[in-house]
Short mmCIF file of the C-alpha atoms (twelve columns), coordinates in Angstrom:
data_MODEL
# 
_entry.id   MODEL 
# 
loop_
_atom_site.group_PDB 
_atom_site.id 
_atom_site.type_symbol 
_atom_site.label_atom_id 
_atom_site.label_alt_id 
_atom_site.label_comp_id 
_atom_site.label_asym_id 
_atom_site.label_seq_id 
_atom_site.Cartn_x 
_atom_site.Cartn_y 
_atom_site.Cartn_z 
_atom_site.pdbx_PDB_model_num 
ATOM 1   C CA . MET A 1   6.024   -20.364 -13.290 1 
ATOM 2   C CA . ALA A 2   6.904   -23.135 -11.095 1 
ATOM 3   C CA . SER A 3   10.512  -23.243 -10.831 1 
ATOM 4   C CA . GLU A 4   13.519  -24.246 -8.629  1 
ATOM 5   C CA . LYS A 5   14.473  -20.915 -8.010  1 
ATOM 6   C CA . SER A 6   13.538  -18.766 -4.876  1 
ATOM 7   C CA . ILE A 7   10.089  -17.234 -5.191  1 
ATOM 8   C CA . HIS A 8   8.426   -15.005 -1.763  1 
ATOM 9   C CA . TYR A 9   4.830   -16.312 -1.398  1 
ATOM 10  C CA . LEU A 10  2.964   -13.590 0.222   1 
ATOM 11  C CA . GLU A 11  -0.986  -13.264 1.185   1 
ATOM 12  C CA . THR A 12  -2.405  -10.086 2.047   1 
ATOM 13  C CA . GLY A 13  -4.999  -11.654 4.705   1 
ATOM 14  C CA . SER A 14  -7.619  -9.106  3.638   1 
ATOM 15  C CA . GLN A 15  -10.433 -9.273  1.076   1 
ATOM 16  C CA . ASP A 16  -10.795 -5.363  1.022   1 
ATOM 17  C CA . PRO A 17  -9.860  -3.882  -2.333  1 
ATOM 18  C CA . TYR A 18  -8.579  -1.100  -1.114  1 
ATOM 19  C CA . TYR A 19  -6.555  -2.800  1.407   1 
ATOM 20  C CA . ASN A 20  -4.982  -5.268  -0.859  1 
ATOM 21  C CA . LEU A 21  -4.169  -2.596  -3.633  1 
ATOM 22  C CA . ALA A 22  -1.981  -1.076  -0.770  1 
ATOM 23  C CA . PHE A 23  -0.704  -4.193  -0.150  1 
ATOM 24  C CA . GLU A 24  0.413   -4.739  -3.824  1 
ATOM 25  C CA . GLU A 25  1.733   -1.169  -4.054  1 
ATOM 26  C CA . PHE A 26  3.887   -1.465  -1.096  1 
ATOM 27  C CA . VAL A 27  5.537   -4.860  -1.984  1 
ATOM 28  C CA . LEU A 28  6.105   -3.727  -5.177  1 
ATOM 29  C CA . THR A 29  8.143   -0.518  -3.989  1 
ATOM 30  C CA . HIS A 30  9.457   -1.688  -1.061  1 
ATOM 31  C CA . ARG A 31  10.228  -5.560  -1.538  1 
ATOM 32  C CA . LEU A 32  13.294  -4.257  -4.160  1 
ATOM 33  C CA . GLN A 33  15.140  -7.595  -4.563  1 
ATOM 34  C CA . GLY A 34  13.631  -11.106 -4.906  1 
ATOM 35  C CA . ASP A 35  10.791  -12.595 -6.546  1 
ATOM 36  C CA . PHE A 36  7.743   -12.722 -4.877  1 
ATOM 37  C CA . LEU A 37  4.035   -13.922 -5.924  1 
ATOM 38  C CA . LEU A 38  1.137   -13.027 -4.315  1 
ATOM 39  C CA . LEU A 39  -2.695  -14.505 -4.482  1 
ATOM 40  C CA . TRP A 40  -5.501  -12.760 -3.196  1 
ATOM 41  C CA . GLN A 41  -9.275  -11.468 -3.166  1 
ATOM 42  C CA . ASN A 42  -11.645 -8.936  -2.867  1 
ATOM 43  C CA . ASP A 43  -15.207 -8.569  -1.866  1 
ATOM 44  C CA . ASN A 44  -17.310 -7.351  -4.659  1 
ATOM 45  C CA . THR A 45  -15.150 -4.342  -6.193  1 
ATOM 46  C CA . ILE A 46  -14.860 -2.699  -9.638  1 
ATOM 47  C CA . VAL A 47  -11.485 -2.008  -10.113 1 
ATOM 48  C CA . ILE A 48  -10.832 0.414   -12.464 1 
ATOM 49  C CA . GLY A 49  -7.878  1.166   -14.604 1 
ATOM 50  C CA . ARG A 50  -5.401  4.216   -14.034 1 
ATOM 51  C CA . ASN A 51  -6.142  6.343   -16.662 1 
ATOM 52  C CA . GLN A 52  -10.344 5.478   -16.787 1 
ATOM 53  C CA . ASN A 53  -13.571 7.731   -15.957 1 
ATOM 54  C CA . ALA A 54  -14.573 6.128   -12.932 1 
ATOM 55  C CA . GLU A 55  -18.263 7.565   -13.417 1 
ATOM 56  C CA . ALA A 56  -18.240 6.646   -16.987 1 
ATOM 57  C CA . GLU A 57  -17.323 2.816   -16.274 1 
ATOM 58  C CA . ILE A 58  -20.285 1.858   -13.461 1 
ATOM 59  C CA . ASN A 59  -23.532 1.925   -13.539 1 
ATOM 60  C CA . ARG A 60  -24.012 4.478   -10.273 1 
ATOM 61  C CA . ALA A 61  -27.521 2.537   -9.257  1 
ATOM 62  C CA . PHE A 62  -26.519 -1.162  -9.743  1 
ATOM 63  C CA . VAL A 63  -23.175 0.053   -7.509  1 
ATOM 64  C CA . GLU A 64  -25.043 1.455   -4.828  1 
ATOM 65  C CA . ALA A 65  -27.642 -0.900  -4.094  1 
ATOM 66  C CA . HIS A 66  -25.386 -3.629  -4.208  1 
ATOM 67  C CA . ARG A 67  -23.046 -1.762  -1.994  1 
ATOM 68  C CA . ILE A 68  -20.021 -2.678  -4.540  1 
ATOM 69  C CA . HIS A 69  -16.760 -1.125  -3.864  1 
ATOM 70  C CA . VAL A 70  -15.220 1.261   -6.661  1 
ATOM 71  C CA . VAL A 71  -11.170 1.415   -6.407  1 
ATOM 72  C CA . ARG A 72  -8.891  3.222   -8.935  1 
ATOM 73  C CA . ARG A 73  -5.467  0.455   -9.347  1 
ATOM 74  C CA . GLU A 74  -1.762  1.585   -10.354 1 
ATOM 75  C CA . THR A 75  -1.826  0.058   -13.501 1 
ATOM 76  C CA . GLY A 76  -3.820  0.629   -16.961 1 
ATOM 77  C CA . GLY A 77  -6.172  -1.209  -19.056 1 
ATOM 78  C CA . GLY A 78  -9.771  -1.461  -18.671 1 
ATOM 79  C CA . ALA A 79  -12.479 -1.863  -15.791 1 
ATOM 80  C CA . VAL A 80  -13.302 -5.410  -14.316 1 
ATOM 81  C CA . TYR A 81  -15.345 -6.939  -11.074 1 
ATOM 82  C CA . HIS A 82  -14.014 -8.537  -8.721  1 
ATOM 83  C CA . ASP A 83  -15.998 -11.025 -6.190  1 
ATOM 84  C CA . LEU A 84  -15.075 -13.877 -4.134  1 
ATOM 85  C CA . GLY A 85  -15.641 -16.093 -6.902  1 
ATOM 86  C CA . ASN A 86  -12.702 -14.535 -9.089  1 
ATOM 87  C CA . LEU A 87  -9.009  -15.337 -7.813  1 
ATOM 88  C CA . ASN A 88  -6.214  -12.360 -8.602  1 
ATOM 89  C CA . TYR A 89  -2.182  -12.767 -8.714  1 
ATOM 90  C CA . SER A 90  0.462   -10.512 -8.378  1 
ATOM 91  C CA . PHE A 91  4.125   -11.362 -9.790  1 
ATOM 92  C CA . ILE A 92  6.682   -8.541  -8.931  1 
ATOM 93  C CA . THR A 93  10.318  -9.248  -9.658  1 
ATOM 94  C CA . ASP A 94  13.367  -7.234  -11.814 1 
ATOM 95  C CA . ALA A 95  11.639  -5.704  -14.797 1 
ATOM 96  C CA . GLY A 96  15.032  -6.797  -16.350 1 
ATOM 97  C CA . GLU A 97  15.429  -5.833  -19.965 1 
ATOM 98  C CA . THR A 98  13.026  -3.924  -22.742 1 
ATOM 99  C CA . GLN A 99  12.287  -7.044  -24.503 1 
ATOM 100 C CA . LYS A 100 11.261  -8.525  -20.844 1 
ATOM 101 C CA . LEU A 101 8.321   -6.570  -20.089 1 
ATOM 102 C CA . GLU A 102 6.387   -8.188  -22.698 1 
ATOM 103 C CA . ILE A 103 2.815   -9.319  -20.903 1 
ATOM 104 C CA . PRO A 104 3.501   -12.962 -22.276 1 
ATOM 105 C CA . ARG A 105 6.936   -13.459 -20.497 1 
ATOM 106 C CA . PHE A 106 3.575   -13.403 -17.795 1 
ATOM 107 C CA . THR A 107 0.924   -14.743 -19.138 1 
ATOM 108 C CA . ARG A 108 2.856   -17.661 -20.881 1 
ATOM 109 C CA . PRO A 109 2.821   -19.478 -17.025 1 
ATOM 110 C CA . VAL A 110 -1.034  -18.390 -16.511 1 
ATOM 111 C CA . VAL A 111 -2.486  -20.232 -19.527 1 
ATOM 112 C CA . GLU A 112 0.136   -23.251 -19.107 1 
ATOM 113 C CA . ALA A 113 -1.091  -23.409 -15.581 1 
ATOM 114 C CA . LEU A 114 -4.896  -23.858 -16.899 1 
ATOM 115 C CA . ARG A 115 -3.818  -26.223 -19.553 1 
ATOM 116 C CA . GLY A 116 -2.574  -28.385 -16.715 1 
ATOM 117 C CA . LEU A 117 -6.291  -28.253 -15.431 1 
ATOM 118 C CA . GLY A 118 -7.386  -29.805 -18.971 1 
ATOM 119 C CA . LEU A 119 -8.434  -26.274 -20.160 1 
ATOM 120 C CA . PRO A 120 -7.479  -25.127 -23.740 1 
ATOM 121 C CA . ALA A 121 -6.519  -21.948 -22.452 1 
ATOM 122 C CA . GLU A 122 -4.676  -19.302 -24.992 1 
ATOM 123 C CA . ALA A 123 -3.437  -15.734 -24.374 1 
ATOM 124 C CA . SER A 124 -5.295  -13.916 -26.766 1 
ATOM 125 C CA . GLY A 125 -5.368  -9.825  -27.672 1 
ATOM 126 C CA . ARG A 126 -2.998  -7.704  -25.763 1 
ATOM 127 C CA . ASN A 127 -3.931  -8.864  -22.239 1 
ATOM 128 C CA . ASP A 128 -6.365  -11.314 -22.212 1 
ATOM 129 C CA . ILE A 129 -6.696  -15.319 -21.496 1 
ATOM 130 C CA . LEU A 130 -9.175  -16.772 -23.332 1 
ATOM 131 C CA . VAL A 131 -10.904 -20.469 -23.010 1 
ATOM 132 C CA . ASN A 132 -13.381 -21.831 -25.701 1 
ATOM 133 C CA . GLY A 133 -13.187 -17.923 -26.792 1 
ATOM 134 C CA . LEU A 134 -14.460 -17.036 -23.647 1 
ATOM 135 C CA . LYS A 135 -12.439 -14.205 -21.306 1 
ATOM 136 C CA . VAL A 136 -11.690 -15.838 -18.117 1 
ATOM 137 C CA . SER A 137 -8.393  -13.532 -17.085 1 
ATOM 138 C CA . GLY A 138 -7.411  -9.781  -17.692 1 
ATOM 139 C CA . THR A 139 -3.675  -8.744  -17.021 1 
ATOM 140 C CA . ALA A 140 -1.932  -5.563  -16.416 1 
ATOM 141 C CA . GLN A 141 1.377   -4.430  -15.333 1 
ATOM 142 C CA . ARG A 142 3.760   -1.326  -14.065 1 
ATOM 143 C CA . ILE A 143 7.063   -1.040  -13.772 1 
ATOM 144 C CA . HIS A 144 8.717   1.132   -10.434 1 
ATOM 145 C CA . HIS A 145 12.323  1.610   -10.888 1 
ATOM 146 C CA . GLN A 146 13.627  -1.624  -12.211 1 
ATOM 147 C CA . ARG A 147 10.983  -3.369  -10.766 1 
ATOM 148 C CA . ILE A 148 7.418   -5.028  -12.660 1 
ATOM 149 C CA . LEU A 149 4.298   -5.202  -11.262 1 
ATOM 150 C CA . HIS A 150 2.669   -7.904  -13.205 1 
ATOM 151 C CA . HIS A 151 -0.990  -8.736  -12.209 1 
ATOM 152 C CA . GLY A 152 -4.694  -10.028 -13.368 1 
ATOM 153 C CA . THR A 153 -7.714  -11.534 -12.950 1 
ATOM 154 C CA . LEU A 154 -8.833  -15.359 -12.460 1 
ATOM 155 C CA . LEU A 155 -12.401 -15.465 -13.020 1 
ATOM 156 C CA . PHE A 156 -13.040 -18.881 -11.300 1 
ATOM 157 C CA . ASP A 157 -16.898 -18.940 -10.309 1 
ATOM 158 C CA . SER A 158 -17.973 -15.245 -10.404 1 
ATOM 159 C CA . ASP A 159 -21.391 -14.351 -10.649 1 
ATOM 160 C CA . PRO A 160 -21.777 -13.071 -14.163 1 
ATOM 161 C CA . GLY A 161 -25.092 -10.940 -13.383 1 
ATOM 162 C CA . ALA A 162 -22.879 -9.034  -10.919 1 
ATOM 163 C CA . VAL A 163 -20.324 -8.594  -13.790 1 
ATOM 164 C CA . ALA A 164 -22.549 -6.982  -15.960 1 
ATOM 165 C CA . GLY A 165 -24.800 -5.473  -14.087 1 
ATOM 166 C CA . ALA A 166 -22.136 -3.416  -12.413 1 
ATOM 167 C CA . LEU A 167 -19.917 -2.477  -15.482 1 
ATOM 168 C CA . ASN A 168 -23.498 -1.331  -17.249 1 
ATOM 169 C CA . ALA A 169 -22.614 2.265   -17.501 1 
ATOM 170 C CA . ASP A 170 -24.729 3.811   -20.481 1 
ATOM 171 C CA . PRO A 171 -21.588 5.574   -22.792 1 
ATOM 172 C CA . ALA A 172 -23.853 7.298   -24.649 1 
ATOM 173 C CA . LYS A 173 -24.409 9.605   -21.504 1 
ATOM 174 C CA . PHE A 174 -20.676 10.183  -20.782 1 
ATOM 175 C CA . GLN A 175 -17.656 12.305  -23.202 1 
ATOM 176 C CA . SER A 176 -14.433 11.849  -22.063 1 
ATOM 177 C CA . LYS A 177 -11.185 11.283  -22.902 1 
ATOM 178 C CA . SER A 178 -10.218 8.533   -20.768 1 
ATOM 179 C CA . ALA A 179 -9.432  5.130   -21.661 1 
ATOM 180 C CA . LYS A 180 -12.759 3.652   -22.329 1 
ATOM 181 C CA . SER A 181 -13.443 -0.682  -21.234 1 
ATOM 182 C CA . VAL A 182 -14.169 -3.027  -24.200 1 
ATOM 183 C CA . ARG A 183 -16.576 -5.450  -22.948 1 
ATOM 184 C CA . SER A 184 -15.514 -8.869  -23.704 1 
ATOM 185 C CA . ARG A 185 -17.616 -11.967 -23.287 1 
ATOM 186 C CA . ILE A 186 -16.700 -13.751 -20.065 1 
ATOM 187 C CA . GLY A 187 -16.825 -17.549 -18.617 1 
ATOM 188 C CA . ASN A 188 -15.851 -18.627 -15.786 1 
ATOM 189 C CA . ILE A 189 -12.966 -21.494 -15.228 1 
ATOM 190 C CA . ARG A 190 -14.950 -23.412 -13.160 1 
ATOM 191 C CA . ASP A 191 -17.770 -24.469 -16.156 1 
ATOM 192 C CA . PHE A 192 -14.884 -25.744 -18.078 1 
ATOM 193 C CA . LEU A 193 -12.978 -27.823 -15.994 1 
ATOM 194 C CA . PRO A 194 -13.320 -31.820 -16.736 1 
ATOM 195 C CA . GLN A 195 -13.293 -32.500 -12.966 1 
ATOM 196 C CA . ASP A 196 -14.686 -30.057 -10.519 1 
ATOM 197 C CA . LEU A 197 -12.705 -28.119 -7.927  1 
ATOM 198 C CA . GLU A 198 -13.342 -25.825 -5.196  1 
ATOM 199 C CA . LEU A 199 -11.549 -22.233 -5.197  1 
ATOM 200 C CA . PRO A 200 -9.492  -23.246 -2.424  1 
ATOM 201 C CA . ASP A 201 -7.999  -26.440 -4.421  1 
ATOM 202 C CA . PHE A 202 -7.630  -23.973 -7.668  1 
ATOM 203 C CA . TRP A 203 -5.908  -21.460 -5.384  1 
ATOM 204 C CA . ALA A 204 -3.077  -24.308 -3.565  1 
ATOM 205 C CA . TYR A 205 -2.891  -25.622 -7.202  1 
ATOM 206 C CA . LEU A 206 -2.262  -22.413 -8.525  1 
ATOM 207 C CA . LYS A 207 0.293   -21.564 -6.044  1 
ATOM 208 C CA . GLN A 208 2.276   -24.652 -6.773  1 
ATOM 209 C CA . ALA A 209 1.716   -24.215 -10.336 1 
ATOM 210 C CA . PHE A 210 3.425   -20.453 -10.202 1 
ATOM 211 C CA . ALA A 211 5.817   -21.497 -7.664  1 
ATOM 212 C CA . GLY A 212 6.823   -25.065 -7.269  1 
ATOM 213 C CA . SER A 213 9.386   -26.394 -5.126  1 
ATOM 214 C CA . GLY A 214 10.844  -22.936 -4.659  1 
ATOM 215 C CA . ALA A 215 7.796   -20.999 -2.852  1 
ATOM 216 C CA . VAL A 216 8.965   -19.596 0.257   1 
ATOM 217 C CA . SER A 217 6.454   -18.328 2.521   1 
ATOM 218 C CA . ASP A 218 6.687   -14.346 3.395   1 
ATOM 219 C CA . ALA A 219 5.298   -12.059 5.300   1 
ATOM 220 C CA . LEU A 220 5.204   -8.582  6.137   1 
ATOM 221 C CA . THR A 221 6.296   -7.091  8.985   1 
ATOM 222 C CA . PRO A 222 3.835   -5.527  11.586  1 
ATOM 223 C CA . GLU A 223 5.595   -2.338  11.064  1 
ATOM 224 C CA . GLU A 224 5.483   -2.816  7.163   1 
ATOM 225 C CA . LEU A 225 1.866   -3.666  7.876   1 
ATOM 226 C CA . ALA A 226 1.102   -0.712  9.368   1 
ATOM 227 C CA . GLN A 227 2.210   1.030   6.334   1 
ATOM 228 C CA . VAL A 228 0.156   -0.529  4.207   1 
ATOM 229 C CA . GLN A 229 -2.726  0.469   5.945   1 
ATOM 230 C CA . ALA A 230 -1.841  3.985   6.001   1 
ATOM 231 C CA . LEU A 231 -2.008  3.527   2.074   1 
ATOM 232 C CA . ALA A 232 -5.103  2.219   1.992   1 
ATOM 233 C CA . ASP A 233 -6.634  4.774   3.981   1 
ATOM 234 C CA . GLY A 234 -4.845  7.799   2.856   1 
ATOM 235 C CA . LYS A 235 -4.672  7.077   -1.027  1 
ATOM 236 C CA . TYR A 236 -6.911  3.615   -2.067  1 
ATOM 237 C CA . ARG A 237 -9.831  4.271   0.359   1 
ATOM 238 C CA . THR A 238 -10.283 8.153   -0.951  1 
ATOM 239 C CA . TRP A 239 -12.700 9.864   -3.133  1 
ATOM 240 C CA . GLU A 240 -9.702  11.854  -4.331  1 
ATOM 241 C CA . TRP A 241 -7.890  8.832   -5.822  1 
ATOM 242 C CA . ASN A 242 -11.130 6.625   -6.879  1 
ATOM 243 C CA . PHE A 243 -13.270 9.743   -8.624  1 
ATOM 244 C CA . GLY A 244 -10.820 13.125  -8.429  1 
ATOM 245 C CA . ARG A 245 -8.458  11.985  -10.680 1 
ATOM 246 C CA . SER A 246 -10.961 10.964  -13.489 1 
ATOM 247 C CA . PRO A 247 -10.294 13.592  -16.630 1 
ATOM 248 C CA . GLN A 248 -12.548 15.988  -17.990 1 
ATOM 249 C CA . TYR A 249 -15.503 14.964  -19.048 1 
ATOM 250 C CA . ASN A 250 -19.233 15.413  -19.638 1 
ATOM 251 C CA . VAL A 251 -22.351 14.046  -18.191 1 
ATOM 252 C CA . THR A 252 -26.214 14.089  -19.522 1 
ATOM 253 C CA . ASN A 253 -29.075 12.489  -17.991 1 
ATOM 254 C CA . HIS A 254 -33.007 12.513  -18.617 1 
ATOM 255 C CA . ARG A 255 -35.498 12.130  -16.269 1 
ATOM 256 C CA . ARG A 256 -39.294 12.295  -16.175 1 
ATOM 257 C CA . TYR A 257 -40.751 13.007  -12.716 1 
ATOM 258 C CA . GLU A 258 -44.226 14.005  -12.113 1 
ATOM 259 C CA . ALA A 259 -43.757 17.615  -11.762 1 
ATOM 260 C CA . GLY A 260 -41.789 17.475  -15.030 1 
ATOM 261 C CA . SER A 261 -39.058 16.588  -17.036 1 
ATOM 262 C CA . ILE A 262 -35.389 17.143  -16.490 1 
ATOM 263 C CA . GLN A 263 -32.051 17.069  -18.292 1 
ATOM 264 C CA . PRO A 264 -28.939 18.388  -16.507 1 
ATOM 265 C CA . CYS A 265 -25.386 18.816  -18.388 1 
ATOM 266 C CA . VAL A 266 -22.491 18.590  -16.350 1 
ATOM 267 C CA . THR A 267 -18.949 19.254  -17.134 1 
ATOM 268 C CA . VAL A 268 -16.351 17.599  -14.451 1 
ATOM 269 C CA . GLU A 269 -13.127 18.453  -14.395 1 
ATOM 270 C CA . GLY A 270 -11.031 16.919  -11.759 1 
ATOM 271 C CA . GLY A 271 -13.757 15.662  -9.663  1 
ATOM 272 C CA . LYS A 272 -15.182 18.726  -9.755  1 
ATOM 273 C CA . ILE A 273 -18.206 20.315  -11.718 1 
ATOM 274 C CA . THR A 274 -16.764 23.417  -13.543 1 
ATOM 275 C CA . GLN A 275 -20.209 23.892  -15.568 1 
ATOM 276 C CA . ILE A 276 -23.620 22.776  -14.857 1 
ATOM 277 C CA . VAL A 277 -27.204 23.806  -16.955 1 
ATOM 278 C CA . PHE A 278 -30.453 22.071  -16.039 1 
ATOM 279 C CA . TYR A 279 -33.068 21.858  -18.878 1 
ATOM 280 C CA . GLY A 280 -36.448 20.359  -18.861 1 
ATOM 281 C CA . ASP A 281 -40.442 21.595  -18.424 1 
ATOM 282 C CA . PHE A 282 -40.055 22.091  -14.748 1 
ATOM 283 C CA . LEU A 283 -42.472 24.693  -13.356 1 
ATOM 284 C CA . SER A 284 -39.733 26.800  -12.133 1 
ATOM 285 C CA . VAL A 285 -40.592 30.374  -9.940  1 
ATOM 286 C CA . SER A 286 -37.296 32.019  -9.418  1 
ATOM 287 C CA . PRO A 287 -33.865 31.495  -11.682 1 
ATOM 288 C CA . LEU A 288 -31.411 29.125  -11.206 1 
ATOM 289 C CA . ALA A 289 -28.332 30.726  -11.757 1 
ATOM 290 C CA . PRO A 290 -27.223 30.966  -8.276  1 
ATOM 291 C CA . LEU A 291 -27.484 27.414  -7.660  1 
ATOM 292 C CA . THR A 292 -25.686 26.383  -10.699 1 
ATOM 293 C CA . GLU A 293 -22.804 29.560  -10.022 1 
ATOM 294 C CA . ALA A 294 -22.860 27.897  -6.329  1 
ATOM 295 C CA . LEU A 295 -22.337 24.099  -7.851  1 
ATOM 296 C CA . ARG A 296 -19.267 25.031  -9.780  1 
ATOM 297 C CA . GLY A 297 -16.104 23.958  -7.492  1 
ATOM 298 C CA . CYS A 298 -18.365 21.566  -5.972  1 
ATOM 299 C CA . PRO A 299 -16.950 17.497  -5.665  1 
ATOM 300 C CA . PHE A 300 -19.235 15.361  -8.221  1 
ATOM 301 C CA . ARG A 301 -20.598 12.995  -5.752  1 
ATOM 302 C CA . SER A 302 -24.236 12.914  -4.291  1 
ATOM 303 C CA . GLU A 303 -23.564 14.028  -0.720  1 
ATOM 304 C CA . ASP A 304 -21.478 17.488  -1.855  1 
ATOM 305 C CA . VAL A 305 -24.048 18.355  -4.068  1 
ATOM 306 C CA . GLY A 306 -26.960 17.635  -2.067  1 
ATOM 307 C CA . ALA A 307 -25.194 19.934  0.884   1 
ATOM 308 C CA . VAL A 308 -25.703 22.664  -1.565  1 
ATOM 309 C CA . LEU A 309 -28.811 21.765  -3.064  1 
ATOM 310 C CA . ASP A 310 -29.867 22.395  0.840   1 
ATOM 311 C CA . ARG A 311 -29.256 25.687  0.752   1 
ATOM 312 C CA . PHE A 312 -31.433 26.531  -1.941  1 
ATOM 313 C CA . ASP A 313 -35.535 26.985  -2.339  1 
ATOM 314 C CA . LEU A 314 -35.788 24.011  -4.406  1 
ATOM 315 C CA . GLN A 315 -39.704 23.832  -5.210  1 
ATOM 316 C CA . ALA A 316 -39.086 27.639  -6.404  1 
ATOM 317 C CA . MET A 317 -36.347 26.611  -8.420  1 
ATOM 318 C CA . PHE A 318 -37.698 23.461  -9.699  1 
ATOM 319 C CA . GLY A 319 -41.312 23.688  -9.346  1 
ATOM 320 C CA . GLY A 320 -41.816 20.544  -7.451  1 
ATOM 321 C CA . LEU A 321 -38.849 18.112  -8.017  1 
ATOM 322 C CA . ARG A 322 -37.792 16.934  -5.183  1 
ATOM 323 C CA . ARG A 323 -34.123 16.881  -4.159  1 
ATOM 324 C CA . GLU A 324 -34.080 13.131  -4.337  1 
ATOM 325 C CA . GLU A 325 -35.497 13.424  -7.692  1 
ATOM 326 C CA . ILE A 326 -32.640 16.044  -8.487  1 
ATOM 327 C CA . LEU A 327 -29.496 13.941  -7.299  1 
ATOM 328 C CA . ASP A 328 -31.397 10.500  -9.011  1 
ATOM 329 C CA . VAL A 329 -30.443 12.240  -12.668 1 
ATOM 330 C CA . LEU A 330 -27.464 13.516  -11.465 1 
ATOM 331 C CA . PHE A 331 -26.010 9.745   -10.318 1 
ATOM 332 C CA . HIS A 332 -27.840 7.452   -11.664 1 
ATOM 333 C CA . ILE A 333 -27.232 6.921   -15.115 1 
ATOM 334 C CA . THR A 334 -29.573 4.326   -16.721 1 
ATOM 335 C CA . PRO A 335 -29.145 3.127   -20.277 1 
ATOM 336 C CA . ASP A 336 -32.993 3.317   -20.581 1 
ATOM 337 C CA . ALA A 337 -33.154 7.167   -19.032 1 
# 
């Protein structure tokens, strides 16, 4: 994308995924003239597509144990994992005619930049970039009025164990009409380089490759940054945006504890429980109906369900199953459960 044409170059100055997505959205919706390039990084994060079911895309136990952020973006596509070995780029420009919306318009300069480093990069499928058959970049885009945002990931030196673990929810436990991610075999760009680079050098190279001599360093004003922060806090950092927007889905799981087995079957819509049943051989001495009725309408997140559980005599209802065990079977969906 290197060009003599003026390209405004922006950095977010943050590794906070909620802030970074807010920054990107603000530039798209408020900087309505000119071409923009953003390069940015997120701390350990799962970024899910706009139309995905967050719970079905993540391994919640792994995510919580490793304190991984979960955030929903405004663009479509599948879930991706970001860490500080991953570099993200955003192109924002005029959308132009319909044919100019095609993804190759934007993947081509990325492929060319990687080839400039000696890598046999190629665009593949709808929106991936491969090196030696391994995915090193996934892309997505969004239209706002007559402006287009195209953004993508570049796996430079990411932790493959974290990528696999964070996105390892068991699809058999979730039934949803939402878009599902298709897992691809991934690779790190650094492993393919003929001559090693540190990530800051790779960052500088991409800036030059994408913007060339046309790069104009730009920045948001303090007033604009305040609006970015408000958008991050009021939208991207909220449970309602990241989990509450998930479409209707069913979740089931199974555990055997010392006090017996338990299998909850839950229907969730708009992030809230609409139906819940507990099956199992636990030795209850009182009916579960008051509890299950109280859980209807409750947000499907651990702290809210836990607050409802605290109102009931769990010993009588679940025959020795502890509060923590009930929450575990509800929210820690694992393949071997």
